[in-house]
C-alpha positions as CSV (number, residue, x, y, z in Angstrom):
1,M,-102.9,-38.5,41.4
2,E,-99.5,-37.7,42.5
3,L,-96.4,-40.3,42.4
4,R,-95.8,-40.3,46.4
5,W,-99.9,-42.4,46.1
6,L,-98.3,-44.7,44.3
7,E,-95.5,-45.5,46.3
8,D,-98.9,-45.5,48.9
9,F,-99.9,-48.2,47.3
10,I,-96.9,-50.4,47.1
11,V,-95.4,-49.8,50.7
12,L,-98.5,-51.2,52.0
13,A,-99.0,-54.0,49.0
14,E,-95.8,-55.1,50.5
15,T,-96.7,-54.7,55.0
16,R,-100.8,-55.5,54.0
17,H,-101.5,-53.7,57.1
18,F,-102.6,-49.3,57.1
19,S,-100.8,-48.8,60.2
20,R,-97.5,-50.1,59.3
21,A,-97.3,-48.9,56.1
22,A,-98.8,-45.5,57.1
23,E,-95.6,-45.3,59.5
24,Q,-93.6,-46.9,57.1
25,Q,-94.5,-43.4,54.6
26,N,-94.1,-41.0,57.8
27,V,-98.0,-40.2,57.6
28,T,-101.1,-40.3,60.0
29,Q,-102.9,-43.8,59.4
30,P,-106.3,-41.8,58.5
31,T,-104.3,-39.7,55.7
32,F,-102.6,-42.3,54.5
33,S,-105.9,-43.8,53.7
34,R,-107.7,-40.7,52.1
35,R,-104.8,-41.1,50.0
36,I,-106.0,-44.7,49.2
37,K,-109.3,-44.2,48.3
38,L,-108.3,-40.6,46.9
39,L,-106.4,-43.7,44.7
40,E,-109.3,-46.0,44.4
41,E,-111.5,-42.6,42.6
42,A,-109.0,-41.7,40.4
43,M,-108.8,-45.5,38.8
44,D,-112.3,-45.9,39.5
45,A,-111.9,-49.8,40.8
46,T,-111.7,-51.1,44.6
47,L,-107.8,-52.2,44.8
48,V,-107.8,-53.4,48.2
49,N,-109.7,-56.0,49.9
50,R,-110.5,-54.6,52.8
51,Q,-112.4,-57.3,54.5
52,T,-109.3,-60.3,54.9
53,M,-107.1,-59.6,57.9
54,P,-104.3,-58.9,56.9
55,L,-106.0,-57.7,53.7
56,S,-105.3,-58.3,50.6
57,L,-105.4,-56.8,46.8
58,T,-108.0,-57.1,44.2
59,P,-107.2,-58.3,40.9
60,A,-107.8,-54.8,40.0
61,G,-104.8,-53.8,42.8
62,E,-102.2,-57.0,41.4
63,E,-103.0,-55.5,37.6
64,F,-102.7,-52.0,39.3
65,L,-99.5,-52.9,41.6
66,T,-97.9,-54.1,38.5
67,L,-98.5,-50.3,36.9
68,C,-97.0,-48.7,39.5
69,K,-94.0,-50.5,40.1
70,Q,-92.7,-50.0,36.1
71,I,-94.3,-46.2,36.9
72,T,-92.0,-45.9,40.0
73,E,-89.5,-47.4,38.5
74,R,-88.6,-45.4,35.9
75,V,-88.9,-42.7,37.5
76,R,-86.0,-43.3,40.2
77,V,-84.3,-43.6,37.0
78,T,-85.3,-40.8,35.5
79,R,-84.3,-39.8,38.3
80,E,-80.8,-40.6,38.8
81,R,-80.3,-40.2,35.0
82,L,-81.2,-36.0,35.7
83,Q,-79.1,-36.1,38.5
84,H,-75.8,-37.2,36.5
85,L,-77.1,-34.1,34.2
86,H,-76.4,-31.9,36.5
87,H,-73.5,-33.1,38.0
88,D,-72.0,-33.8,34.5
89,A,-72.8,-29.5,33.6
90,T,-71.5,-28.3,36.4
91,R,-68.2,-30.5,36.6
92,R,-67.2,-30.2,32.9
93,L,-66.1,-26.7,31.9
94,R,-66.9,-25.8,27.6
95,L,-64.6,-25.4,25.7
96,A,-64.5,-23.3,22.0
97,A,-61.9,-23.7,19.5
98,P,-61.6,-23.6,16.2
99,Q,-62.1,-26.9,14.1
100,S,-58.0,-27.2,13.5
101,L,-57.3,-27.1,16.7
102,L,-60.3,-29.3,17.9
103,T,-58.5,-32.1,15.4
104,H,-55.4,-31.1,15.8
105,F,-54.2,-30.1,19.0
106,V,-56.9,-30.0,21.5
107,P,-57.1,-34.2,21.7
108,G,-53.5,-35.4,23.0
109,W,-53.9,-31.3,25.4
110,L,-56.7,-33.3,27.1
111,E,-55.2,-36.9,26.8
112,Q,-51.3,-35.1,28.2
113,H,-53.3,-33.6,31.6
114,A,-56.1,-36.1,31.7
115,L,-58.2,-33.3,30.8
116,H,-61.2,-35.9,29.0
117,A,-64.1,-36.1,32.6
118,R,-63.3,-32.2,33.0
119,I,-64.1,-31.1,29.9
120,E,-66.3,-31.3,26.5
121,P,-65.4,-29.5,23.9
122,Y,-68.5,-27.3,22.2
123,L,-68.5,-27.8,18.9
124,R,-70.6,-24.6,17.3
125,A,-67.5,-22.5,18.1
126,T,-64.9,-24.2,14.8
127,S,-67.4,-21.0,12.3
128,W,-66.6,-18.3,15.1
129,L,-64.1,-15.3,14.7
130,I,-62.0,-14.2,17.5
131,G,-65.0,-12.2,18.1
132,D,-67.5,-14.6,18.5
133,Y,-65.3,-16.0,21.7
134,V,-64.7,-13.1,23.8
135,E,-68.5,-12.7,23.3
136,A,-69.4,-16.5,24.5
137,L,-67.0,-15.9,27.2
138,E,-68.7,-12.6,28.6
139,R,-72.0,-14.0,29.1
140,G,-71.2,-17.3,30.1
141,E,-72.3,-19.3,27.2
142,V,-68.7,-21.0,27.0
143,D,-66.1,-21.3,29.8
144,L,-63.1,-21.8,28.2
145,A,-61.4,-20.2,25.0
146,L,-58.9,-21.9,22.7
147,C,-57.5,-19.7,20.1
148,Y,-54.5,-19.1,18.0
149,W,-52.8,-15.9,18.8
150,P,-49.9,-13.6,16.7
151,E,-46.9,-13.2,18.5
152,G,-46.4,-9.6,17.7
153,R,-47.2,-6.8,18.7
154,M,-51.1,-6.1,16.5
155,A,-53.6,-3.6,16.7
156,L,-57.4,-5.2,17.7
157,D,-60.8,-3.9,17.9
158,L,-61.4,-6.2,21.1
159,D,-62.3,-5.6,25.1
160,L,-60.0,-8.3,26.2
161,S,-59.8,-6.8,30.4
162,G,-61.8,-9.0,31.4
163,L,-60.2,-12.3,30.0
164,R,-56.9,-14.0,31.4
165,Y,-55.1,-16.1,29.1
166,L,-52.5,-19.6,29.9
167,T,-50.2,-19.7,27.1
168,L,-50.4,-23.6,25.8
169,G,-48.5,-24.1,23.3
170,E,-47.0,-22.4,19.6
171,E,-48.0,-22.5,16.1
172,L,-46.2,-21.2,12.4
173,L,-48.2,-20.6,9.7
174,V,-46.6,-21.5,7.2
175,P,-46.9,-21.2,3.2
176,V,-48.2,-24.1,0.8
177,S,-49.1,-25.1,-2.5
178,A,-50.1,-28.3,-3.7
179,A,-46.4,-30.0,-6.3
180,D,-45.9,-29.6,-9.5
181,G,-44.9,-32.8,-11.6
182,A,-41.2,-32.1,-10.7
183,G,-42.6,-31.7,-7.2
184,M,-42.0,-27.9,-7.1
185,P,-44.7,-25.9,-5.5
186,R,-47.3,-24.2,-8.5
187,F,-47.6,-21.1,-7.1
188,S,-44.4,-19.3,-5.3
189,L,-43.4,-16.8,-3.2
190,P,-43.7,-13.2,-2.8
191,G,-45.2,-13.4,-6.8
192,D,-45.5,-10.8,-9.6
193,K,-46.9,-7.7,-9.8
194,R,-48.5,-8.4,-13.2
195,R,-49.7,-11.4,-11.7
196,P,-50.3,-11.8,-8.1
197,L,-51.0,-15.3,-7.0
198,P,-54.2,-16.9,-5.9
199,H,-54.4,-16.3,-2.8
200,I,-56.8,-19.2,-0.4
201,A,-57.4,-16.8,2.5
202,Y,-58.4,-17.4,5.8
203,H,-61.9,-14.8,6.5
204,A,-60.5,-11.1,6.2
205,S,-62.0,-9.9,9.8
206,G,-60.1,-12.8,11.3
207,L,-57.2,-13.1,13.8
208,I,-54.7,-15.1,11.4
209,A,-55.3,-13.1,8.2
210,A,-54.8,-10.0,10.4
211,A,-51.4,-12.2,11.9
212,L,-50.8,-12.3,8.3
213,R,-50.7,-8.4,7.9
214,A,-48.9,-7.3,10.4
215,H,-46.5,-10.4,9.7
216,W,-45.7,-8.4,6.3
217,D,-45.9,-5.5,7.3
218,R,-42.7,-5.7,10.3
219,S,-41.1,-7.5,8.2
220,R,-41.5,-4.9,5.8
221,Q,-42.2,-8.4,3.0
222,E,-43.9,-7.3,-0.8
223,V,-46.6,-10.0,-1.6
224,H,-48.2,-10.2,-4.5
225,L,-52.0,-11.9,-3.7
226,S,-55.5,-11.8,-4.9
227,T,-57.7,-13.6,-2.7
228,L,-59.3,-16.7,-4.7
229,N,-62.1,-17.6,-1.7
230,E,-61.9,-16.9,1.7
231,S,-63.0,-18.7,5.2
232,V,-63.5,-19.3,9.2
233,Q,-62.1,-23.1,8.6
234,T,-58.6,-24.6,8.0
235,S,-60.0,-27.6,7.0
236,N,-61.9,-25.8,3.7
237,I,-58.5,-23.8,3.0
238,R,-56.6,-27.0,2.6
239,E,-58.8,-28.9,0.9
240,L,-58.5,-26.1,-1.7
241,V,-54.5,-25.9,-1.7
242,L,-54.6,-29.4,-2.1
243,Q,-56.6,-29.2,-5.3
244,G,-54.5,-26.4,-6.9
245,Y,-56.7,-23.8,-7.0
246,G,-53.8,-21.3,-5.0
247,L,-51.2,-21.1,-2.0
248,G,-53.0,-20.4,1.3
249,W,-50.7,-19.8,4.7
250,L,-52.4,-23.4,7.4
251,P,-50.8,-24.4,10.7
252,F,-48.1,-27.1,10.7
253,R,-49.6,-29.3,12.5
254,T,-52.7,-29.3,9.9
255,V,-50.3,-29.3,7.0
256,R,-47.1,-31.8,8.3
257,Q,-47.6,-35.2,6.8
258,A,-49.3,-33.4,3.8
259,L,-45.7,-32.3,3.8
260,A,-43.6,-35.6,4.5
261,Q,-45.8,-37.7,1.5
262,G,-45.1,-34.7,-1.1
263,E,-49.0,-33.9,-1.6
264,L,-48.4,-30.3,-0.2
265,T,-44.9,-27.8,-0.7
266,R,-44.0,-25.3,1.3
267,A,-44.4,-22.0,-1.4
268,G,-41.9,-19.7,0.6
269,D,-38.4,-20.4,2.4
270,R,-39.0,-19.6,7.1
271,R,-39.0,-15.8,6.0
272,W,-43.2,-16.2,5.4
273,D,-43.8,-18.6,8.3
274,V,-45.8,-17.0,10.9
275,P,-44.9,-17.4,14.5
276,L,-48.6,-18.1,16.1
277,S,-49.0,-19.3,20.3
278,I,-51.9,-21.0,21.5
279,R,-54.3,-19.2,23.9
280,L,-56.5,-20.5,26.5
281,Y,-58.8,-18.0,27.6
282,F,-61.1,-17.6,30.0
283,R,-62.7,-14.8,33.0
284,H,-61.4,-13.4,35.4
285,D,-63.9,-13.8,37.7
286,G,-64.8,-17.1,36.3
287,R,-67.0,-19.0,38.9
288,H,-67.5,-22.2,37.5
289,P,-66.8,-25.3,40.3
290,A,-64.6,-27.0,37.9
291,L,-62.4,-24.0,36.9
292,H,-60.2,-23.0,39.6
293,D,-59.0,-26.5,39.9
294,T,-58.4,-27.6,36.2
295,L,-56.6,-23.7,35.4
296,A,-54.2,-24.5,39.0
297,Q,-53.3,-28.3,36.9
298,L,-52.8,-26.9,33.6
299,Q,-50.8,-24.2,35.6
300,E,-48.6,-26.4,37.3
301,G,-48.1,-29.0,34.3
302,L,-46.8,-26.0,32.2
303,D,-44.8,-25.3,35.1
304,D,-43.2,-28.7,35.2
305,L,-42.6,-28.3,31.5
306,H,-40.8,-25.4,31.7
307,R,-38.1,-26.3,34.9
308,S,-38.0,-29.6,32.6
309,R,-35.9,-27.0,29.4
């Protein structure tokens, strides 16, 4: 049974005439009549009383007409929903970003640039390392990748030749610790060689861990740490630091409120701060239909911001 047979039957019930119904369905009358006959055979019932003028539906035909209308309406609604889904899929860009940026940067950024209708966060990315973002862009799994990036030079085992980026903002990694009863940090930098400080660290293979190591090397700061725990997600590190297990470097946006409320305190002065950029990466040959316009809109906003400073 084909959907068009049901549509034929609805038109026949409305016109009560084979010739007019066939004309409305853009088929010949013999073809139309054959479809109605096949429909009756499929339902094993006589649906049309051909002896009346105009023709009428049998009781079985009246019952079947209700079913036809229900089915065709559901198909129409579903077809429209699928078209909308396809439209959204081709219109919305998939954005990968770490959890801390999704929570503390992305909402305001989307609001500022009116990008809610164009960009959809890709939540699987919250536990990725930097190499995962690059691979996802190359595979076409995501269209945009938002990430922290070190300000200073550092060696990275990454092939970024096929990618381009926009710098959207700045961030600062700050060393923080839970406070003691006097409001002083439980753990203070640089620590002691004989008693290294417990460090709640980022994953050793991640970009932030590499940025910290590079910063210490460039500044020739001697620091004595013992890694107590490693995590990809900022929220996990923040929670362990809050519980007093050790110190950790965290993006300032994620600890601003906790510092203001005294839940956390700085574990070292500003010499220990590590500057980062917030970069938005994309493939230079990206062909998503919304990519070019979105990037142009972002670039225009960044240019306006720079001119206003």
